[in-house]
VOBARO-609244 format. One record per residue (C-alpha): x, y, z; residue in three letters. Coordinates in steps of 0.2 Angstrom, whole numbers, plus 5000, padded with zeros to 4 digits. Layout:
X Y Z rest
X Y Z ALA
...
This chain:
X Y Z rest
5000 5000 5000 MET
5014 5012 5004 LYS
5023 5008 4988 ARG
5007 5012 4978 LEU
5005 5029 4987 VAL
5023 5033 4983 VAL
5022 5028 4965 ILE
5006 5038 4963 SER
5014 5053 4970 ALA
5028 5052 4958 MET
5017 5050 4943 LEU
5006 5065 4948 LEU
5022 5076 4951 GLY
5029 5070 4934 ALA
5013 5074 4925 LEU
5011 5091 4933 ALA
5028 5097 4931 ALA
5028 5100 4912 PRO
5012 5109 4913 ALA
5018 5121 4926 ALA
5034 5124 4917 ALA
5026 5127 4900 SER
5014 5140 4907 SER
5028 5151 4913 ASN
5040 5147 4899 ALA
5045 5163 4889 PRO
5040 5163 4871 GLU
5055 5163 4859 PHE
5053 5172 4842 ARG
5065 5175 4828 ARG
5071 5193 4828 ALA
5067 5202 4812 PRO
5082 5204 4800 VAL
5088 5222 4800 THR
5103 5230 4792 ALA
5112 5230 4809 HIS
5110 5211 4811 SER
5114 5208 4793 TYR
5130 5218 4795 ALA
5134 5208 4811 ARG
5132 5192 4802 GLU
5144 5198 4788 ALA
5157 5202 4801 ARG
5157 5184 4807 ARG
5163 5178 4790 ALA
5180 5171 4791 ILE
5195 5179 4782 SER
5204 5172 4767 PRO
5219 5169 4778 ALA
5208 5159 4790 GLU
5201 5149 4776 ALA
5219 5145 4771 LYS
5224 5140 4788 ARG
5208 5129 4790 ILE
5211 5121 4773 ALA
5230 5117 4776 MET
5225 5109 4793 ARG
5212 5098 4785 SER
5222 5090 4772 VAL
5236 5077 4777 ARG
5252 5081 4767 GLY
5248 5098 4762 ALA
5263 5108 4757 ARG
5257 5125 4752 GLU
5241 5134 4747 ALA
5243 5142 4730 VAL
5226 5150 4727 ASP
5211 5156 4737 ILE
5195 5162 4729 ARG
5178 5166 4736 ARG
5163 5160 4727 LYS
5147 5166 4736 GLY
5148 5158 4754 ASP
5163 5147 4750 VAL
5181 5149 4749 TYR
5190 5137 4737 VAL
5208 5135 4742 VAL
5219 5126 4730 ARG
5232 5116 4739 VAL
5248 5107 4733 ILE
5251 5090 4742 LEU
5268 5083 4746 ASN
5266 5070 4732 ASN
5263 5084 4719 GLY
5244 5082 4718 GLN
5233 5098 4718 VAL
5217 5097 4728 ARG
5203 5110 4729 ASP
5197 5112 4747 ILE
5180 5121 4750 LYS
5178 5131 4766 VAL
5162 5138 4771 ASP
5165 5157 4773 ALA
5153 5159 4787 ASN
5156 5145 4798 THR
5174 5139 4793 GLY
5168 5121 4791 ARG
5175 5110 4777 ILE
5162 5106 4763 ARG
């Protein structure tokens, strides 16, 4: 009997907690895009030097980067490997991730 009372109390508490939390939860809305927020996002873009550093670290055996170009939201870094091969590495200009 005692076990049944404890389990019932636990279930009641678990069911009541989300309802109480959701009534006081703040409502999140996406902020409107303004010129200021757009400029702030543009400043977050990585530089060509950072794109080169990221590309060189991502490829094993990279000897040197010979060309860096930006095409939209992507830097294309041309890298020469130790074995003489040429490889193009795509680096996202906003996040710095390899594509």
